[in-house]
N, C-alpha and C positions, 0 to 999 in steps of 0.2 A: 746309710745315707739320710734317712729320715731323722735319726738321732742328731746328726750333724746340723740339720736344718733347725730343729727345735732349739739346740744350744745356741745357734747363731742368733735366733730371734731373742732369746733371753738376754744374751750379751748386749744385743742392740738396745733393749729396753733399759739396761743398766747404764748405758752410755748417755747419761743426762748430766751435762756439765754446764758451767756458767762461763760467760765471756770474761768475767773478772771476779776475783774473790769478794769484792765489795758489793757485788750485785746479787747477793744471796736472797732468793725469794721463794715463795711457795711454788711447788712444781706440779700441783694437781692438774692445771690446765694442759700442760704439755703431755702429761701421762695419759690424759683422756684422749688427746689426738692420736698418740702413738698406739694406745690399746685398740681404739676403733679402727685405725688404719691397718694395723697388723691383723686384726680379725678379718677384715675385708680381703686383704691380700692372701691370707691363709685359706679362708673359706671359698674364695673365688679366684683360684690361681689362673694366671694367663698362660695359655698354651701358645707355642710358636712352632712353625714348620720350616725346615730348610731342606731343599733338594740339591743333591750333588749329582750333576750330569756328567756323562762321559766326555762331552765336548761342547763347544759354545754354539755351533751351527751345524746344519745338516743339509742333505739333498734328498729329493724324493726317492723312495725305495730304501733309505736308511732305516735303522731302528734306533730309537731314543732309549738310552738306558739311564736309570737314576736310582738313587737311594734317598729315602725320606728319613730325616731326623726330627722327631717330635719331642719338644721339651716343655717344661713349665718353669716355675719360679727358680731363680738362680741357675738356670740352664740344666737343672736335673732332668734326666730322661723322664718323660711323662708316663705316669701310671693311670692317667684319666681316660683318654680316648683310645679305643681299640680299632678305629677306622679312620683313614685319611683319604681325602678326595683330591684328585689332580685333574683340573679342567684345562682343556686345550681350546683356545679361542682364536679365531682368525682376525685379520686386520679390519674386517667389516663388523667386528664385535658379535659374531655368530659362534655359538658353541659347536665345536667339531666333535668332541668326545669327552667323556668323563671316565677316568680310571679310578676304580675303587679298590683300596688295598687294606689288608688287615695289618694292624700295628701290634708288634710283639716286642715288649721290652723297650718301647720308644723308637723302634725301627720298622721300616717297611721297604719292600724292594719291588721295583716296577719297571716296565718297558712298554713301548707302543710303537708299532711299525708306521712309517710314513708312506702309506699305500698310495698308489696312483689315482685311486678313485676319490679319496677324501682330501688329499693334500696336493696343492699346487704351489708354484713358486710364490713366496710372499713372506710377510712378517706374521709371527704367531705369538700369542701371549699365554704363558703358563701361570696358573694360580693354584695354590695348594692350601688346604684348610681342613680343620675338623669341625664337626657340628657344634662343639662347645664354643669355638671361636665366634660363631655367628651371634652369640649373645651380646657381643661388644658393639657399641655404636660405631666404632671405628676399628674393625677387626684387622689384625696384623697378618693378613694373608701373605704367604710367600708369593712374590710376583717376579716374573722374569720374561723378557722378550728374547725370542730366538728367531732366526730367519732360515728359510728353507729355499734352496736353489733347485733348479730342475735342469737335468742334462739329457734325460731320456726323450727321444722324439723332439728335441729342441729345434725349432725352425728359425726363430728370431731371437737374437740377443740385443738388448737395448741399453742405452745410457742417456739419461736426461738431466739437463740443468735448467734452472729457472732464473728469469730476470724479472724483478718486480718494478713496474713503472707506475704503480697506482697513484691516484690523486684523491683528494677529498670527495670528488664526485664520481670517479671512475675506477673500477677494478681493472687493472691491465697487467697481464702476465704474458711473457714471451717464453715459450718452452723450446729448447733446442734438443732434438732427439737424434741419436745416431742408431741406425739399424744395421746389424750384421747377421750373417748366417751362422750355422753351428760351427763352422771352421774359421770364424772370425773374419770372413771376407765381407766388406761393406756391400750392402744392397744399394748399388748405384742406379740412379735414374729410374726409380720405381715409384709407381703411383701410390699415394697414401691418402686415405680419407680419415677424418677425425671428428670427434664430437665430445662435448663436455656434458656430463649427466649429473644433475643434482636432484636428489629426492625423486628419482625416476623420471625426471623431466630434462629433455635436451635443451640447454640454454645457449649453446654455441656450437657451430659445426663449420667444416670447411674441407678443403682438399689441397694437395700439393705434390711435388715430386722431389725425391731425394737428390742430393748433389753427387758428385763423383766419389765422395768419401762416405756416402750413406747418411748424410745429415739432412734434417728438415727443421726449419724454424716455424713454429706455430704461434701465431699471435691471437691471444684471447682477451676479450674485454667485456665488461658488463657494468651497469650502473651500480654504484655503492648501495643504493636504497632499493635495489630490485628484490623481488620476492625470493629468488633463488640466487645464491652467491657462488662465484667460481671457487672460492676457497673451501667450500663445503662439498665440492663435487669431485669427480674423477675424470681424467682425460683418457679417452679410449681411441686408440689408433688401429687402423686396419691397413696392412701393406700387402700389395700384390707381389708375392714372392715368385710366382710363375704366372703364366697366362690364366691358369685355372685355380691356383691355390692362393688363399688369403690367410694371413696370420694376424691375430689380434693381440694387442698388449694394452694394459691399463695402468694408470699412474694416479695416485692420490694427489690432490692439489692443496691439502691442508697446510703444508709447510712451504708452498710456493710464495706466500706472502708472510714474511717474518716480522712480527711486531716485537718490540722490546719494552721491558719494564725495569724499574729500579726501585729497590725496597730498602728501608732503613730499620734497624733493630737495636734500640738502646739496650745495653746490658742491664739486666734486672727487670726490663719491661717498660720503663718510662724515662722520659727526659725530665729531670727534676731541677728546678731553678736553683742555681748556685752550687750544684754538685758537679765535679769533674766526671764526665761520663764517657765510657768507651762505646762507640756506636759502630755496629757492624753493618755492612751493606752488601747487596747482592744484585748484580746485573744479570737479567735472565731474558732469554728469548722465548717466543711463543711455542717453540718446539721443545721446550723444557731444558735446554742446555744453557750454561752460563756464558756470558760474553764479557770480555775485558773492558774496563772503563777507567776514566780518571775524571777529576773535577774539583770544583771549589764550592765552599759553603759561605753564604753571605747572610747577614741578618736583614731585618726590614728597613734598616737605615742604609743598606748597600755596603756595609763594612764586611770585608772578608775575614772570616773567623777560623776557617780550616781548609786544608787541601787534602786530597786523598787519591790513591791509586790502588787498583785491585791487585791482589797478590796471588790468587789461585782461582781459576774458573769463574771469574767475575766477582769474587768475594774479597773482602778486606775490612779494615777498621780504621777509624780516626777518632781523635779525642776532642771533646767540646765541653765548655762550661756554659750551659744555657742560662739566659737571664730571664727573670720573670717579666711577662708582658711582651716579650719579643717573639717574632716568628722567624723561621729560618728556611732558606731555599738553597737547593744544590743545582749547579749548572754542570751537567754530565756530558762528557764526550766519550762516545764508544770507540772501540778499536776500528770500526768500519768508517769512522769519520763523522757519523751523524751525531747530532747534539739534541739534548732535551733538558728541560728544567723540571725539578720535582720538589715538592714541599716535604720538609722533615716533620716528624710527629709534633703535636702541640706540646708546649712546655707545661708541666704540672707545677702549680705554685707551691704546694706543700707535699712532701713525700719522703720516703725512706727506701733504700735500695741495697741489694746485695751485689758486691763486686768480688770476683774470684780470680786469683792468679794460679794457674794450673801448670806452671812451667817446671816445678820441682818434681823430681822422680819419686819422692817419698811423702810429700805433704801437699795438701790443698790449703792455700792461703786465702782466708776469708776476711773481707772488710765490709762492715755494715755502716752506712752513712745516712744521716738524716739532715735535711736542711733546716735552717733557722725556724721557718714557719711551722714545720712538722714537729720539731723538738719543743717549741713553745706550747703546742696544743697537746702533746702526748708525754711530756716529761713525767717520769715515775711510773708510767704504765708498763705492763708486762708484754714482752715480745718473745716469740719462739722461732728457732731455726731447726728445721727437720730435713734430713736427707734420706732418700730411699733409693735402692737400686735392685733390679731383678726381683721385685716382689718382696723385699725385706727392708724394714726401717733399720738403717745402719748407723745413724747419728741423730742425736737430739740435744738441744741446748736452750736455755731460757735466760732472760735478764730483764731487769727493770731499766727503762730508758733514762739513764742518768748522765750520759755523755752523747755528743752528736756523732761520735765515731767509735767503733769497736773493731779490734783486730784479733784474729785467732788463727790457729792452724789445726788441721785435722789429718791424722795419719791415713794414708791411702790404704793401708793394710786393713782398715775397717770395712772396706768395700770390695765386692767382687769385681772382676774384669767387666768393663762395659760402662754404660752411661749412668751417672748418678745425678739425681734431681734434688737440688737444694731449694727449699721454699721457706720464706719468712712470713710468719703469721702475727697478727695482733692478738690481744688477749681474748677476743671473741672468736678466734679461729678463722678469721678472714685472711686469705692469702694476699700478701702485699707485693712480694717480689719473688722472682724465680730465676734460677740459673742452672743450666746443664753443663756438666763437665764429663770428660771421658777419662776413666781410670784404667791405666794400662800397667799391669804389674810386670816386674822383671822376671819373676819365677814362674812363667807360663810353662805349660806342657810343651816339651820339645820332641818333635818326631824327626828322626834321622833316617834317611834312606841311603843305602850303600850297595855297591856291587863290586865284584872282583875285578871288573875292567870298565873302562869308559868308552871303549870302541868294540863293536861286534860286527859280524857279517850278516848278510841277509839270511833270513830263515834260520838263524842260530838261536839256541836256547839262551835265555837271560834269567838269572836269579837275582832277585832284589831282596835285601835284608832290611827289616824294620826294627828300630829301637825307639821306644817311647819312654820318656823320663820327665819327672817333675821334681825340682829341687834335688836333682841327682838320684832320686829313687825311681825304681821301675814303675811303670803304669800299665795296668790292665785296661784296655779300651777296645772299642769297636770302630773300624775304619773302612773307608771305601777307597778303591784305587782305580785310576784311569790311566792308561798308557796310550798316547796318540803319536802319530807320525807328524811332528810339528812342521816339517817341510811342506806338508799338504794342508795342515790345519794351523796356520799361523794365527795368533791372537794377541791382544794387548793384556798384559797381566794386570795393569791398573784398572781395566774395565771388566775384569773377571768377577763373577759372583762367587763368593767363597763362604765357607762355614763361619768365618770370622765376621765378614760383612753382614751376613744374614742374621746371625743370632746375637751379635754384640752391638750392631749399629742400625741397620735398615729397619728391623722389626720394632725398634723402640721410638723412632721419630716419624713424624708426618712428612709427607712429600717425597719426591724423588731425589735420590742422591747420585750425582754424576760421578762416575769412576770411583766408586766407593772403596775399592781395594787399593787405591793410591795411598790411603792413610795407613794401611797394614803392610804394604809391600816395602820392605826395608825401611821402617820408620826412622826418622831423624828429628832434630829439633824443629826444622821448618815444617815438616809434615804434621808434627804434633801441634804446632801453632795454627796451621791451616785447618786441622780438625777442630780445634777450639773455636775458630771463627765459624766453621760450618755449624756447630751446635748453637752458636748465637743466632743463626738464621733459620733454624728448624724448630718446629713445634714438637712437643713431647706427646707420644701416644700413651696415655695412661688414664687412670681413674681421676675423678674430680674430688679434691679434698672437701669442697663445699658440700657435696652429696654425702660424703662419709660423716662429716661432723653433724649434718642434719639428719643422720640415721636413715638416709635414703639408700636402700639396698639395690644392688644391680638387678635388673629385670632378667629373669632366667626363662627363656622359651625352649631351650634345647639342652638336655642333659648329655653328659659325655656318653657316647655310644659304646656299649660293651660287646657288640656283635651286630649282625644283621637282624633287624626287627621288622616283622610284618604284622600290621594291625588293621582293624576294620570294625564293622558292625554287622550283626545278624538281625534281620527284621522279618516279620511276616509280610506278605505281599500287601497288606493293608497299612504298612508302616509301623506297626507296633513292635518294639524291640523284643527279642527273644531272650528271656532270663534263664541263665544256667543252661544254655544250649550247648550240645556236644559238637565238637569240631575235630576233624582229623586232617593234619597237614602231612603230605607225603612229598618226598623228593626222589623220584624214581632212580636217577642216575647215581645217587648216593645210598640208595636202599635205606632211606631214612624216613621214619614215621614219628609224629609227635601229636599227642592228644591235647586239646585245649577246651576251655569252658568259658562262655560269655559271662560278663558281670551283670548286675541287676538291670543295667540299661542297654544290654546287648553288645557291649564292646568286647573285643577280644584282642589278644596280643601274644604273638609268638616271639620270644626273645632268644638271643644268643645263637642264632642260626649261622651255619657255615656252608656256603655253596658257591659254585663258580658262576660267572656271568652268563654262561650259556645254559644253565640248568633250568628245567621247567619245574614249577611248584604247583601242586594241587591242594586246595583247601575245600573240604566237603562238609556239609551239614546233613548228609543223607542218613545219619544214624539217629536222627531225632524223629519223634512222632510228627506226622504232617509235614515232613521235610519238603515235599513238593510245593508247599505254599510258602516257602521261605526264600529270602533273597540275601546274598552275601554282597557286601560292598567294602572295597579296600580303601584305606586311607592313602593319600599321596605322601610323597617324601619332600621335605623342605629343600629348596634349591636357592642359593643366593642369586640375587639379580645380577645381570650382566652390566658392568659399568665400563667406562672408558679404560683403556690400557694404562695402568698406573705407571708403567715404565716405557711409555711410548717414545720417549726421547732416544731409546736405544734402537728404534726401528731404522732399517736401512732402505734408502730409496733405490739405489742401483745395485741390486743383488748380483746381477750378471758380472759386474765389474768387481764387486767386493769379493766374490768367491771364484774368481777365474781359475786359480790353481786347483781348488777343491773340485770344481765342476768338471774340469778337464779330466781329472782322475775318475770322478763319478761316471762320466760318459763311457769310459773304458770298463769300469767295474760292473756296470749294469747294462752292457751292450746286449746281453741276451734277452733283456726285457723290451727291446725295440719292437714296435708294432708296425704292421703293414698298413699303408694308407687305404688301399683298395682291396677289399676281400669280398668275393662273391660267394654267397651261400645259396645253394639250390635245395630247398627243403620247405616243407609246409611250416608256416609260421603261425604259432598260436598267439593271436593278438592279446595284449595285456590291456586291461581297462585302465584308462588314464584320463586326464583333463582334456586331451586332444579329441576325445570322443564327443565333446559337448560344444556346440556353437558359441554359447555364452562365454566360453573360456579360451577362445582361439587367440586372443591377444596376449596370452601368457607365453613365457619362454617354452621352448621345446622340452627342456629338462628342468625339473623342480630343483630348488636350492637344496632341499633335504627330503627324504621320504621315509615313512614308517610303514613297514610291511604289516599286513593283516595278521601274520603269524605271531608278531610280537604282542598283539592285542587280544589274542584268543583267550577266552575265559574271563575277560574283564567285565566287572559288574556295572560300574558307572563309567562310561567312556570318557567323559569330561575329566573325571578324577584321574584316570589312568594316564591321560595325555599330558597332564600338567608338567610332569618331569621328563617327558620323552621328546618334546618338540624342540629341536635345536634352533636357537635364535628367537624363541617365542616366550613371552611372559603372560601368565594368566593372572588377571587382577580384576577385582570387582565384577566378576561374572563374564568377562570378555577376554579374548586372546588378542595380544598386541605384539608387533615386531619389537623385540627387546631394545635394540639400539635406538629406535625412534621413541619408544616409551620413556627410556632413560633420558632422552633429550627434551622431553616435555610434550611430545606428540601423543594425544590421547584418542586418536582415531583407531577404532578396533579393526581387526582383520575380518575379511569376508569369509563366511562359512558356506561352502557349496557342497551339497549332497547330490550326487548323480547329475551335476551340472546346474542345479537349482540353488539360488541364494536363499538361505534359511536363517532363522534365529539360532543363536548358540545353544539354546535348550533342546533343539531338535537333535543334537548330537547323541543324546542319551537314548533316543528312540532306535538307534542303529544296533543291530545284532553284531557284536564284534566278531563272531565266528563267520559272518558273511561279508566281512570287510576285506577287500582286496588290498587297499593301501590308503595312506593319508599322505598327500603331497603338500609340501610346504613351500610357498612362494613368498620370500621376504621382500621381493621387489617386483613391480610390474613395469618392465622396461618401457613399454609403449604407453602405459597409464590408462589403457582402454577399460580394463576391468575395474581399476581403482576409481576412476572418475564416474563410470556408469553406475556404480553401486555405492559411492561415497564411503569407500573402505581404504585401508592401508595394509596391503599384503593379503594373501589368500591362503586358506586351508581348503583343500579339495579332498572330499571323502568319496572314494571309489568303491562301490559295492560289487561283489562278484556277480557275474552274469549267471542267470538261472540256467541250469542244464536243460537242453531241449531234446524231446523225443525219447527220454529214458524213463522207464517205469522203475519205481522204487517200492520196497516193501514197507510195511508199517513200522518195523523196527528201524529201518533206515530213515524213515520220516521222523520218528521220535528222536533219533540221534541228531537230526538236523535242527531240532527245536532247542532253543537255549535252555540250559539247566541253571537257573538262577541260584539254586542252592549249592552249586559247585563251581569253583573257579579254577581254571588251569591257565597259568600265565608264566611269563619269564621276567621276574623282577631283577633289578640290577644286583648281581652278586659280585664276588671278588674276582678281579682279573687274575688269571693264572700266572704264577711266577715262572718266568722263563730263564733258562741258563744261557749265559753268553758263550758262544762257540769260539773256542780258541784252538786252532789247528795245531797238530804236532808234526814236526818234520824230522823225527827220529826214524821214520820209515822211508826208505829210498824212493818208493813209488809216489810218495806225496811231494817230492821235491820238484816235479815237473809242473805242478799247478801254478797258475798265475795268482799271486796274492797281492791284491790292490787295496787291502783294508786301510782305513784311516784310524779307526779305533783298534789298536793292536790287542788290548787286554782290558777287561772290566771285571772287577771283583768287589762286590759291596760287602763282603763278609770276611774281612781280614781282622783277626782277633789276636791281640798281643797276650802273651802268657804272663805268669806271675813274675817272670824276670823282665817283662816289658818287651819281649822279642817276638817277632813273627817273620815269615818269609813267603815268597810266592815266585812261581816260575811261568814263563811263557816263551813263545817263539816269535821272532821278528817277522815282518812281512817282506815283500820285495822292494819296498821303498827305501831309497838311500837318503841319508841326511841326518837331521837331529830328531831324536825321539824324546818325548817329555813324559815323565812319570809324576802324577799328582796324587797325593794321599791326603785325606781329610778324615777327622773323627773326633770322638768324645769319650771321656771316661765316666765312671759311675758318680763322680763328684761334680760333674758339669764342666770340667776343664776341656778346652777345645784345642785342637792341634791341626796344623797344615804344613805340608812340606812339598818341595819340588826337587826332582832329580833328573838330570839330562845326560844322555849319552849319544854317541854317534854310531850310525850304521853305514858301513862301507861295502 
C-alpha cells in the first residue's frame, strides 16, 4: 500500500506539461511548489473519520451500534492514530458522554446505550475525531445529527407549528401546539401554562385551555431590540393531564423565525470585466436548508442582463459578461413568494480565471482566460496550474502568458475518486483562481448482496452472500452490515449519511451539505451537474498554498496517539521537581505493573497503556527516599471545545410525529421498563449531601444538570486539573470555569464556585481533599436566576464534602488512612469502552419461537471480511415484524476503495 502511494507521488511530479508546445519555459517555479506541497501533504497527512451506524434514529432504551473507519491521504486506512473519540452532545450543546475506542488497522467498534437517566427525547449531535485532527484550524470532524424519541412512561405527545408575524420593531411568533396522550387521544379542554425562557430569564408567559382536538395557540411577542430575544429561547409548556398530574414539554424557538439569504459564487472566484462567467448561486434559510428561488439580474443602468431559476435545493447557475465600472443587482423571488434584492460581487477590472467543464466521463476540460487589462500587464509572465486530491499532487502544468485564452484536457484517471482542487498561480506562487470538481470513476469497487430468496417468514433464517469486485477482480476488504425492519424504520436514502458522502465529499468541504447522498444515490447526468454546482458554492477544507510557499509549517500541538498515555509531574512539597524519581503504576483489575522514572524537571509519562473505562489506576512514588514529602500531579487531557451543531439543519422539531411508527413499536418493546408513578418506601433514608442543604443555593433546580461523584475523583492530586475534562458542558479557560455553550457564544461570565454552600474563588478548589468529596454538582442554568444575579455568575459548580462521622472512635492507623497521601494517586482515568457483541437470537430451537421479537435492528455485524476471492457471507434470523427488511453494507479495501450496497427482501 505504501509503495503504491510513493509511486503515485512520483508519477504526479512527472506530470508537468504545457498548455501548448509553443509555451515551453523553465519549470523550476512549478517544481518548487509541487515539492513543497507534496512534502507538507506527506509529512502532515490529514486523517478522517467516518461512522457507520445501524440505523438513522433511535428511542430511549435502544443501543446505538457503530463502526469507525479512520483514513488518511487517498483514503488509505490510517496507521497514525490508535485512538478515536466519539462525543455525544445534546441539543443544548452539553456533552453527554465520550466514547473512547482503540483503533486497530484503521477500524474501531463501539456502542452506547441510550439509558433513561442520561437520554431524553430530543436531537443529539455526534462528532468523532482523533487527537491528530485537532492540529487543524478547521478539523474535519465526523458530524451527524440523530434524534431520539421516548415511548416509556410517555404522558404527552406534542406537535407544534410556528407562524412568524415579526416586524422591524417587534418579534411576534404564534405557536400552535397539539397535545395528545400516549394512546394518541387529544387532551381536550385541559389547562396549559407556558413561558418563554431565554438565558435563564422568563421573557414571556401566559395560560390557556386546549380545544376539543387538543390544540392551543400561544401568541408570543417581544421588542426586536430587547435584551433577551424570543428566537434565542425555548417555549416551555405545562399541561394538567389530570387533577394532580402535570406534564411539561419544551420547544426551541431558534427556527420559529426563518430568515433567508442569497449568495453568489463566480466560477474561479471573481467577476472579471469582459470575461463570460458562470455564476453559481444559493438560496439558504437560517435553519441551514436551501430554498428555491428565481430572479433577474440588472446593471446599474437598470438593464436586465440575466435571468435565473434554482435547479436543486436552492442552487443553480447563470452566465454573465460583466463590464468594467458597472455594478449588478439581483431581484430574487423565493418559492414562498417573498422578494429581496441582493448585490452581486464587485467586478474586477483586471484578472485571470479558471473555468472547468466536468461533464465528460473521461476528461476534465480546462479553460484559462485573461481579460485585456490583465493580459497587457502580464504578457510573457509564467503561470502555473496545479491540481491536488486526497493529499496528493495529481497534475501540474506551466506556461508563459502569450495568449488570452488556453484550453486543455486532463484525464480523470490521474485522480482518485473524490474532490480535486485546481489552483492557478502566478510566477510568485500567489493563488489567482481556484475551482473544485468531483471525479467519479466508472471502475469503482462494486459490492453485491444476494440471497437464495426475496421472501422469508418471520423468525426464519436468512443467509446473505457478499461479493466484492473492482475492475472484475475480487477485492479483499472490511465491511460493516446493518439489517433493519424498514417498515418500522423508514428513512430517506438521499438524506442518509454514507461512507461515500463522509469520505469523498463532506469531509473535504466547508459547511453543511443538505441531502449529501442524493449525489451518490443512482447518479445520472442531472445529479452530476447538481454536484458540480454544489462545489461552486462550497469552500474547500485544506491547507493554504500561501503558507506552504512561505515555508510556514503547520503548528503541531498533538501527536498521533499510540495508546492511552498518563503523564504528570513529581515535586517535593516545597515545589522543587524530583529528578530521576522512581514511580510505579499499577492497574489491579488487569494485574498490570509498570515502572517509570521522572526526567530532570520531574515530568513522567506512561505510554501505550491499555485498560477499560472502569479500571482504577494507582501511581505511587513511595519507593523513593523521603517519599512522604512528595506530591504527584497529573496532567489533564485535551478536549476540543463544544461548538454549535455543524449539522443542525437535520434536527427534527416534532419527534413524536416523525417517529410515530417507530415509537409505537418501542412502547411495546420496552413495556417492561415502565415505572410506577407512586412508590412508597418505608425505610431509614441516609441523606446525601447536596446543594439543597445550603440556604444560599435554594434557588437552584432540585436536580443538577450533571454530577461527578467523589469516587471518580479519589486520588486526584490537583482537583482543578482533574476536573477540566470531566465536567460535561463546562469549559476551563484562563483560570475559570465557564458554561461551554455560553462561552462559545461570547459570554465570558465565569461559573460560581460553591464549597459547602459558600461562594469561593476558583483557587480554593485545590484545597479540597478529593478523598473527602461527596460529589460535584453542575448547574449549567439557574432557572430562577437567583444565584446567578446574587453572585454575578453564570452557572454554578457545587462541591459537596462528606459529612464527618459522629460519635465514632478511630485508631491511629485509620486516621492515617484518612489523611491524603500526596505521593500516591488512585484514580479512574478514561479508558477504552468495552467492545460489546450485538445479540442476534436464534430460532432453530423450538422453545425460543414463543418469544415476542420486536427488534428494529435485526442484525449488526461490523466485521464482515471478504476473502481472496472477494466473497463473504453472514446469517441471522428475522424478527416478528412483517414487511420490508433492508440490508446495508459499507466498507473499504486496502487501497482506499470504498463500496456500499443495499439489498431488500420481504418478510411475510
